[in-house]
C-alpha positions in Angstrom: 0.0 0.0 0.0 1.2 3.5 -0.6 2.8 5.3 2.3 1.1 8.7 3.1 4.4 10.0 4.4 6.2 9.7 1.1 6.6 13.0 -0.6 7.7 13.9 -4.2 8.4 17.6 -3.9 11.2 19.3 -5.6 14.3 21.2 -4.5 17.8 21.9 -5.6 20.1 21.3 -2.7 23.1 23.3 -3.9 21.3 25.8 -6.1 18.0 26.1 -4.1 16.1 25.8 -7.4 12.9 23.8 -7.3 11.7 21.5 -10.1 8.8 19.0 -10.5 8.9 15.3 -9.9 7.5 13.0 -12.5 6.0 9.5 -12.2 5.6 7.2 -15.3 2.9 4.8 -14.3 0.0 2.9 -15.8 -3.5 4.0 -14.8 -5.2 0.9 -16.1 -3.9 -2.7 -16.5 -2.5 -3.6 -19.9 -2.3 0.0 -21.0 0.7 2.2 -21.6 2.0 4.3 -18.7 1.2 7.9 -18.4 3.3 10.7 -17.0 2.1 12.2 -13.7 3.5 15.2 -11.9 3.1 15.1 -8.2 4.3 16.8 -5.0 3.5 13.8 -2.8 3.1 10.0 -3.4 -0.4 10.4 -1.9 -1.2 13.2 -4.4 -0.1 10.9 -7.3 -2.2 8.1 -5.9 -5.3 10.4 -5.7 -4.7 11.4 -9.3 -4.6 7.8 -10.3 -7.8 7.1 -8.5 -9.4 10.0 -10.3 -8.4 8.6 -13.6 -9.2 5.0 -12.7 -11.5 4.6 -9.6 -10.7 0.9 -9.6 -6.9 1.6 -9.4 -6.4 -0.1 -6.0 -8.3 -3.2 -7.1 -6.4 -3.3 -10.5 -3.0 -2.8 -8.8 -3.3 -4.4 -5.3 0.4 -4.4 -4.8 0.8 -0.7 -5.2 2.3 1.4 -8.0 3.8 -0.4 -10.9 5.9 1.4 -13.5 6.4 0.7 -17.2 9.2 -1.8 -17.0 7.6 -4.1 -14.4 10.6 -3.8 -12.2 12.9 -5.1 -14.9 15.4 -2.3 -14.5 19.1 -3.1 -14.1 20.5 -3.2 -10.6 23.9 -2.3 -9.4 24.9 -0.8 -12.8 27.3 1.6 -11.1 29.9 1.5 -8.4 29.0 3.6 -5.3 32.5 3.3 -3.8 34.2 4.6 -6.9 31.7 7.4 -7.4 31.9 9.1 -4.0 30.3 9.4 -0.6 30.0 12.3 1.9 28.9 11.6 5.5 28.1 14.1 8.2 30.5 14.5 11.1 30.2 16.5 14.3 32.7 19.1 12.8 30.8 19.2 9.4 27.2 18.1 10.0 26.2 19.0 6.4 23.4 16.4 6.3 22.7 16.2 10.0 21.9 13.1 11.9 19.1 10.8 10.8 17.1 8.0 12.5 17.0 4.3 11.9 13.2 4.4 11.6 13.5 7.2 9.0 15.9 5.1 6.9 13.8 2.0 7.1 10.6 4.0 6.3 12.3 5.5 3.2 13.3 2.0 2.0 9.8 0.7 2.7 8.2 3.5 0.8 10.3 2.9 -2.2 10.0 -0.9 -2.2 6.4 -0.8 -3.4 7.3 1.2 -6.5 8.7 -0.2 -9.7 9.5 1.4 -13.0 11.8 3.8 -14.7 12.3 7.0 -12.8 12.6 10.2 -14.8 14.8 12.9 -13.2 14.4 16.5 -14.3 17.2 18.3 -16.1 20.1 19.1 -13.9 22.6 19.7 -12.7 22.0 19.9 -9.0 18.2 19.4 -9.3 16.8 17.2 -6.5 13.4 15.7 -5.8 12.3 14.7 -2.4 11.6 10.9 -2.2 10.4 10.5 1.4 10.3 12.2 4.8 9.5 10.5 8.0 10.9 10.1 11.5 13.2 13.1 11.1 14.9 11.7 8.0 14.4 13.2 4.5 15.5 11.3 1.4 16.3 13.1 -2.0 17.3 11.9 -5.4 19.4 14.4 -7.4 20.3 14.7 -11.1 23.7 16.2 -11.9 23.3 15.6 -15.7 22.7 18.6 -18.0 19.7 16.8 -19.4 16.8 14.7 -18.1 18.0 11.3 -16.9 16.1 8.0 -16.3 17.2 5.8 -13.4 16.4 2.2 -14.4 14.8 1.0 -11.2 13.7 2.0 -7.7 15.9 -0.9 -6.5 18.9 1.2 -7.6 17.7 4.1 -5.3 17.0 1.6 -2.5 20.6 0.3 -2.9 21.9 3.9 -2.6 19.9 4.5 0.6 21.2 1.3 2.0 24.8 2.3 1.0 24.5 5.5 3.0 23.0 3.5 5.9 26.0 1.2 5.9 28.8 3.6 5.2 27.5 6.5 7.3 26.7 4.2 10.2 26.6 5.6 13.8 30.0 6.1 15.4 31.5 7.6 18.5 31.8 11.0 16.7 28.0 11.0 16.1 27.1 9.9 19.6 25.9 6.6 18.1 23.2 8.3 16.0 23.1 7.4 12.3 24.7 10.1 10.2 23.2 11.7 7.1 25.0 11.5 3.9 25.2 11.7 0.1 26.2 8.9 -2.3 27.2 9.7 -5.9 26.8 7.4 -8.9 29.0 7.3 -12.0 25.8 8.1 -14.0 25.7 11.5 -12.4 22.8 11.1 -10.1 22.9 10.8 -6.3 20.9 10.2 -3.2 20.9 12.2 0.0 19.7 11.2 3.4 19.3 14.3 5.6 18.3 14.8 9.2 15.5 17.2 9.4 12.0 17.5 10.9 9.2 16.4 8.5 
């Protein structure tokens, strides 16, 4: 079922420039996906219900995108692409919560398809915000870019969770961070109230 806490709003982290988030999803079984612009996952869900009042019956497992989850996974190397974690001396992304990380992963697990990112560089869209943890996906390409699968985004969230794990410096709180991909898109986990 769709999480009501998942938000698809826009923001540019470095440039403070906002931009819309797009979903490419089918409204009816066996029909081509349509492009929907939404500021929250719940808003997109409401729009789908307006288009197809039987949407929840037609898609009992949640939102399904146009590739049925067949996107390629792990088609980049996080370690070679870069990672920034908050520290007490440079708390750029703040400190996040374990519940917030897990809620972000859970919100993304029900969604499959190709993810269009708005033209960059430094254009970010909010993925989720819950339990004082906000997740963003950012496009650093000079053109629109399509991430092949939500699984890739989940992998990036998990990478930050593992690599920016709590330590003595963070007083055992999970640290926020940003992981970069060789495909010029990145994911941010930031500690902030939702």
